[in-house]
PyMOL CGO cylinders between C-alpha atoms (Angstrom):
from pymol import cmd
from pymol.cgo import CYLINDER

trace = [
    CYLINDER, 45.15, 89.33, -11.46, 48.57, 89.81, -12.78, 0.3, 1, 1, 1, 1, 1, 1,
    CYLINDER, 48.57, 89.81, -12.78, 51.16, 91.72, -10.75, 0.3, 1, 1, 1, 1, 1, 1,
    CYLINDER, 51.16, 91.72, -10.75, 54.30, 92.83, -12.57, 0.3, 1, 1, 1, 1, 1, 1,
    CYLINDER, 54.30, 92.83, -12.57, 57.48, 91.82, -10.65, 0.3, 1, 1, 1, 1, 1, 1,
    CYLINDER, 57.48, 91.82, -10.65, 59.24, 95.16, -11.40, 0.3, 1, 1, 1, 1, 1, 1,
    CYLINDER, 59.24, 95.16, -11.40, 56.74, 97.75, -12.49, 0.3, 1, 1, 1, 1, 1, 1,
    CYLINDER, 56.74, 97.75, -12.49, 57.77, 101.30, -13.42, 0.3, 1, 1, 1, 1, 1, 1,
    CYLINDER, 57.77, 101.30, -13.42, 56.23, 103.27, -10.52, 0.3, 1, 1, 1, 1, 1, 1,
    CYLINDER, 56.23, 103.27, -10.52, 57.35, 106.70, -11.58, 0.3, 1, 1, 1, 1, 1, 1,
    CYLINDER, 57.35, 106.70, -11.58, 54.65, 108.78, -9.99, 0.3, 1, 1, 1, 1, 1, 1,
    CYLINDER, 54.65, 108.78, -9.99, 52.76, 108.60, -6.73, 0.3, 1, 1, 1, 1, 1, 1,
    CYLINDER, 52.76, 108.60, -6.73, 49.50, 108.01, -8.64, 0.3, 1, 1, 1, 1, 1, 1,
    CYLINDER, 49.50, 108.01, -8.64, 51.13, 105.03, -10.35, 0.3, 1, 1, 1, 1, 1, 1,
    CYLINDER, 51.13, 105.03, -10.35, 52.49, 103.63, -7.10, 0.3, 1, 1, 1, 1, 1, 1,
    CYLINDER, 52.49, 103.63, -7.10, 49.09, 104.05, -5.23, 0.3, 1, 1, 1, 1, 1, 1,
    CYLINDER, 49.09, 104.05, -5.23, 47.32, 102.24, -8.11, 0.3, 1, 1, 1, 1, 1, 1,
    CYLINDER, 47.32, 102.24, -8.11, 49.83, 99.37, -8.01, 0.3, 1, 1, 1, 1, 1, 1,
    CYLINDER, 49.83, 99.37, -8.01, 49.58, 99.01, -4.17, 0.3, 1, 1, 1, 1, 1, 1,
    CYLINDER, 49.58, 99.01, -4.17, 45.73, 99.08, -4.59, 0.3, 1, 1, 1, 1, 1, 1,
    CYLINDER, 45.73, 99.08, -4.59, 45.86, 96.26, -7.12, 0.3, 1, 1, 1, 1, 1, 1,
    CYLINDER, 45.86, 96.26, -7.12, 48.34, 94.25, -5.08, 0.3, 1, 1, 1, 1, 1, 1,
    CYLINDER, 48.34, 94.25, -5.08, 46.25, 94.61, -1.85, 0.3, 1, 1, 1, 1, 1, 1,
    CYLINDER, 46.25, 94.61, -1.85, 42.89, 93.93, -3.40, 0.3, 1, 1, 1, 1, 1, 1,
    CYLINDER, 42.89, 93.93, -3.40, 41.42, 90.68, -4.76, 0.3, 1, 1, 1, 1, 1, 1,
    CYLINDER, 41.42, 90.68, -4.76, 44.33, 88.24, -4.30, 0.3, 1, 1, 1, 1, 1, 1,
    CYLINDER, 44.33, 88.24, -4.30, 45.23, 89.08, -0.82, 0.3, 1, 1, 1, 1, 1, 1,
    CYLINDER, 45.23, 89.08, -0.82, 41.41, 89.33, 0.11, 0.3, 1, 1, 1, 1, 1, 1,
    CYLINDER, 41.41, 89.33, 0.11, 40.99, 85.78, -1.19, 0.3, 1, 1, 1, 1, 1, 1,
    CYLINDER, 40.99, 85.78, -1.19, 44.35, 84.66, 0.39, 0.3, 1, 1, 1, 1, 1, 1,
    CYLINDER, 44.35, 84.66, 0.39, 43.05, 86.11, 3.76, 0.3, 1, 1, 1, 1, 1, 1,
    CYLINDER, 43.05, 86.11, 3.76, 40.63, 83.26, 3.91, 0.3, 1, 1, 1, 1, 1, 1,
    CYLINDER, 40.63, 83.26, 3.91, 43.42, 80.87, 4.42, 0.3, 1, 1, 1, 1, 1, 1,
    CYLINDER, 43.42, 80.87, 4.42, 46.04, 82.76, 6.45, 0.3, 1, 1, 1, 1, 1, 1,
    CYLINDER, 46.04, 82.76, 6.45, 45.89, 84.41, 9.92, 0.3, 1, 1, 1, 1, 1, 1,
    CYLINDER, 45.89, 84.41, 9.92, 45.18, 88.20, 10.10, 0.3, 1, 1, 1, 1, 1, 1,
    CYLINDER, 45.18, 88.20, 10.10, 48.59, 89.19, 11.28, 0.3, 1, 1, 1, 1, 1, 1,
    CYLINDER, 48.59, 89.19, 11.28, 50.24, 87.40, 8.37, 0.3, 1, 1, 1, 1, 1, 1,
    CYLINDER, 50.24, 87.40, 8.37, 47.86, 89.04, 5.96, 0.3, 1, 1, 1, 1, 1, 1,
    CYLINDER, 47.86, 89.04, 5.96, 48.79, 92.50, 7.61, 0.3, 1, 1, 1, 1, 1, 1,
    CYLINDER, 48.79, 92.50, 7.61, 52.47, 91.78, 7.07, 0.3, 1, 1, 1, 1, 1, 1,
    CYLINDER, 52.47, 91.78, 7.07, 51.84, 91.16, 3.36, 0.3, 1, 1, 1, 1, 1, 1,
    CYLINDER, 51.84, 91.16, 3.36, 50.02, 94.47, 3.04, 0.3, 1, 1, 1, 1, 1, 1,
    CYLINDER, 50.02, 94.47, 3.04, 52.66, 96.44, 4.86, 0.3, 1, 1, 1, 1, 1, 1,
    CYLINDER, 52.66, 96.44, 4.86, 55.37, 94.97, 2.62, 0.3, 1, 1, 1, 1, 1, 1,
    CYLINDER, 55.37, 94.97, 2.62, 53.41, 96.00, -0.43, 0.3, 1, 1, 1, 1, 1, 1,
    CYLINDER, 53.41, 96.00, -0.43, 52.93, 99.54, 0.95, 0.3, 1, 1, 1, 1, 1, 1,
    CYLINDER, 52.93, 99.54, 0.95, 56.71, 99.70, 1.34, 0.3, 1, 1, 1, 1, 1, 1,
    CYLINDER, 56.71, 99.70, 1.34, 56.86, 99.41, -2.41, 0.3, 1, 1, 1, 1, 1, 1,
    CYLINDER, 56.86, 99.41, -2.41, 58.16, 95.84, -2.50, 0.3, 1, 1, 1, 1, 1, 1,
    CYLINDER, 58.16, 95.84, -2.50, 56.62, 94.19, -5.64, 0.3, 1, 1, 1, 1, 1, 1,
    CYLINDER, 56.62, 94.19, -5.64, 57.88, 90.69, -5.81, 0.3, 1, 1, 1, 1, 1, 1,
    CYLINDER, 57.88, 90.69, -5.81, 54.79, 88.92, -4.49, 0.3, 1, 1, 1, 1, 1, 1,
    CYLINDER, 54.79, 88.92, -4.49, 56.50, 85.48, -4.30, 0.3, 1, 1, 1, 1, 1, 1,
    CYLINDER, 56.50, 85.48, -4.30, 59.29, 86.89, -2.17, 0.3, 1, 1, 1, 1, 1, 1,
    CYLINDER, 59.29, 86.89, -2.17, 56.85, 88.82, -0.04, 0.3, 1, 1, 1, 1, 1, 1,
    CYLINDER, 56.85, 88.82, -0.04, 54.83, 85.67, 0.77, 0.3, 1, 1, 1, 1, 1, 1,
    CYLINDER, 54.83, 85.67, 0.77, 57.93, 83.67, 1.48, 0.3, 1, 1, 1, 1, 1, 1,
    CYLINDER, 57.93, 83.67, 1.48, 59.51, 86.29, 3.78, 0.3, 1, 1, 1, 1, 1, 1,
    CYLINDER, 59.51, 86.29, 3.78, 56.11, 86.89, 5.45, 0.3, 1, 1, 1, 1, 1, 1,
    CYLINDER, 56.11, 86.89, 5.45, 55.68, 83.23, 6.18, 0.3, 1, 1, 1, 1, 1, 1,
    CYLINDER, 55.68, 83.23, 6.18, 59.24, 82.91, 7.48, 0.3, 1, 1, 1, 1, 1, 1,
    CYLINDER, 59.24, 82.91, 7.48, 58.72, 85.77, 9.81, 0.3, 1, 1, 1, 1, 1, 1,
    CYLINDER, 58.72, 85.77, 9.81, 55.27, 84.33, 10.91, 0.3, 1, 1, 1, 1, 1, 1,
    CYLINDER, 55.27, 84.33, 10.91, 56.91, 80.95, 11.78, 0.3, 1, 1, 1, 1, 1, 1,
    CYLINDER, 56.91, 80.95, 11.78, 59.83, 82.60, 13.52, 0.3, 1, 1, 1, 1, 1, 1,
    CYLINDER, 59.83, 82.60, 13.52, 57.46, 84.61, 15.69, 0.3, 1, 1, 1, 1, 1, 1,
    CYLINDER, 57.46, 84.61, 15.69, 55.55, 81.60, 16.64, 0.3, 1, 1, 1, 1, 1, 1,
    CYLINDER, 55.55, 81.60, 16.64, 58.54, 79.63, 17.92, 0.3, 1, 1, 1, 1, 1, 1,
]
cmd.load_cgo(trace, "trace")
């Protein structure tokens, strides 16, 4: 699945479609390898309209590690 780093999300329909795409196959597959709360953080970030998946994963991992210390 390809996720554009800066999509034009002009309408709510386009935004919803993008969020559905971002939260579907890749995060489901990723969920097999990461804890549920970290998976949830990634979905929340995507729902906030943040679209750079690399940055989302890095930030979510940093938050997860910080919470565990």
